[in-house]
C-alpha positions, 0 to 999 in steps of 0.5 A, spaced: 466 448 533 467 455 535 463 458 531 457 454 534 454 458 538 454 464 534 450 460 528 445 458 534 444 464 536 445 467 528 439 461 526 435 463 531 435 471 529 434 470 522 428 465 523 432 459 518 436 453 521 439 452 514 444 457 516 447 452 522 449 447 517 451 452 512 456 455 517 458 449 520 460 446 513 463 452 510 470 451 513 471 443 512 468 444 504 473 450 503 479 447 506 478 440 502 477 444 496 484 448 496 487 442 499 484 437 493 486 443 488 492 444 491 494 436 489 491 436 483 495 442 480 501 437 483 499 432 479 499 436 473 506 438 474 502 446 475 506 448 481 502 453 484 506 457 489 502 462 495 502 468 489 501 464 482 496 466 478 492 459 480 492 462 487 489 469 484 484 465 481 481 461 486 482 468 491 479 471 486 473 466 485 471 466 492 471 473 493 466 474 487 462 469 491 462 472 497 461 480 494 455 477 489 451 474 495 452 481 499 450 485 493 444 481 491 443 478 498 436 481 498 433 477 492 435 471 495 430 466 497 431 463 503 430 456 498 436 458 495 440 456 501 439 448 500 442 447 493 448 451 497 448 446 502 447 440 498 453 443 494 457 443 500 456 436 502 458 433 495 465 438 495 467 434 501 464 427 499 468 428 492 474 432 495 475 427 500 475 421 496 480 425 491 485 426 497 484 419 499 486 416 492 493 419 492 499 415 493 505 420 492 506 423 498 513 423 499 513 428 493 507 433 495 511 432 502 517 435 499 514 440 495 510 443 501 517 444 505 521 447 499 513 452 499 514 453 506 522 455 506 521 459 501 516 463 505 520 463 510 526 466 506 521 472 504 519 472 511 526 474 512 528 478 507 521 483 510 524 483 516 531 484 514 535 491 516 531 496 520 525 500 519 529 505 516 533 501 511 528 495 510 525 498 504 531 500 501 534 494 502 529 490 499 529 495 493 537 492 491 533 485 489 529 489 484 534 493 481 533 493 473 540 495 469 538 493 463 534 498 458 536 504 461 535 510 457 540 515 454 542 519 459 550 521 457 547 529 455 547 529 464 553 530 468 555 531 475 550 529 480 544 530 476 547 524 472 548 520 478 541 521 481 538 521 474 542 513 473 539 511 480 532 513 479 532 511 472 534 504 475 529 503 480 523 507 475 520 501 475 519 500 482 517 505 484 513 507 479 509 499 480 508 501 487 504 508 484 500 504 480 498 499 484 495 504 489 492 508 484 489 501 481 486 501 488 483 507 488 480 504 481 477 498 485 474 502 491 470 507 486 468 501 483 465 498 488 462 504 490 458 505 484 456 498 484 453 499 491 450 506 489 447 502 483 444 495 486 444 497 493 442 503 496 443 510 492 447 515 495 450 522 494 457 525 496 454 532 497 459 538 499 458 537 506 460 530 507 466 532 503 468 537 507 467 532 513 471 526 509 477 531 506 481 530 513 481 523 512 485 524 505 492 526 510 492 519 512 490 516 505 496 521 502 502 519 508 499 511 507 501 511 499 506 517 499 513 515 496 517 520 501 519 514 505 521 509 500 525 514 495 529 517 503 532 509 504 533 508 497 538 513 496 541 512 503 542 505 502 543 505 494 548 511 493 549 516 500 551 510 504 558 510 499 559 516 496 558 521 503 566 518 504 567 523 498 569 530 500 566 533 493 559 529 495 558 533 502 559 540 498 553 545 498 552 545 492 552 538 490 548 536 497 543 542 495 542 539 487 541 532 490 536 534 494 532 538 489 533 533 484 530 527 489 524 532 491 522 533 484 522 526 483 518 524 489 513 530 487 511 526 481 510 520 483 505 522 489 502 527 485 500 521 480 496 519 486 494 526 489 491 527 481 488 520 482 484 521 488 482 528 487 478 525 480 475 520 484 472 524 489 470 528 483 467 522 480 463 520 486 461 528 487 458 528 480 462 534 479 457 538 483 461 541 487 462 549 489 468 551 485 471 553 492 470 546 495 473 544 488 479 549 489 480 548 496 480 540 495 485 541 489 490 545 494 489 541 500 492 534 495 497 540 492 499 541 499 499 534 502 504 532 496 508 538 498 509 535 504 510 529 505 514 528 498 518 533 502 518 531 510 521 524 510 527 527 505 528 533 510 529 530 516 533 524 512 538 530 510 538 535 516 539 530 521 542 524 517 542 519 522 545 513 519 552 509 521 556 506 515 553 500 519 545 503 517 544 503 525 540 509 526 543 513 532 539 519 532 532 518 537 530 525 534 530 522 527 526 516 530 520 520 533 520 525 526 519 519 522 514 518 526 511 523 527 507 525 521 502 519 523 500 522 529 499 528 525 495 524 520 491 521 525 489 527 529 486 529 523 481 523 522 479 524 529 478 531 529 471 534 527 473 540 523 471 539 516 470 546 514 473 551 508 477 555 513 480 549 516 482 546 510 485 552 508 489 554 514 492 546 514 494 547 506 497 554 508 501 550 514 504 545 511 506 550 505 509 554 510 513 547 513 515 546 506 518 553 505 521 554 512 524 547 512 527 548 505 530 555 508 533 551 513 535 546 509 539 551 504 543 553 511 544 547 515 545 541 510 552 542 509 554 542 516 549 535 517 549 531 511 554 527 514 555 519 516 555 517 522 561 514 526 
């Protein structure tokens, strides 16, 4: 009933009152269909959890239907609404009859309670720890001890770091793969929009106005924060108790290896983003714009690969209980978000702006690395 006023107004403006019963019946028909399908799967011992393939198929079918309605909305005649309304009534009737026939309520209730308990446990794991260690703790459950490649040719700290990254390689690259797949889905959706609805062109002027958004995109997809948490929770919290691990050459060697691993992860996404932009623009940009776009994405890769690891090494804010006691670290940990946000708000899309901000990021990484060489041997300690 909460949607009734909006549906009345919409139906009146659209000049078709079939929208009113369609809107009112959408939620009950969808809800009853979902419950009936869930009960049908349960009766056949096809136990479908919230993240099971059955749930994804149902969700995908619904999203595909909605997308089809949006894409082909200009080709839909008002008369097509009547069969949809009839289908909704039939769905409500048959699903209600099916649910009314069920008798094994105790078993089904127990199943629902078990699913709810699983979700509560997942929520507990998600909220475990604090925001500075939570992702690292979650990764421990996905540790891969099987199928590790032969690293016997390495030695010292290189071997230790290589072993750590090899065991978490699948988790780290899965995150990157998901972000790359998201770009592919967005590209396909935009191309479909361009082909079926309204043709648009990504001109050079539009690209320059949109490039500041790449700062926020790279911030969201960056692996820097995840890796910084991973190396502390799974390695440094134990190793920092040993004097040899706090020697200057050991610290710098560890930082260099980890920085390069993060760069590789972020560079995969940056290259995918670059290709997505070029495909949307049909590679019709000037050479200057293409080079500046590549420079910006490389600079962002360097920045987001460096920043979280840098402030972790230069401040090392964690105690042996994984608590963060350094307020400067808390501030700097979220500082890049506000920088990314300001880049979106400021209307500064131009070749000069892109060049200056790229050079500024490269300068930050260079100066930060110089500070790291000087200060990290004194600051990279486990706080009491």
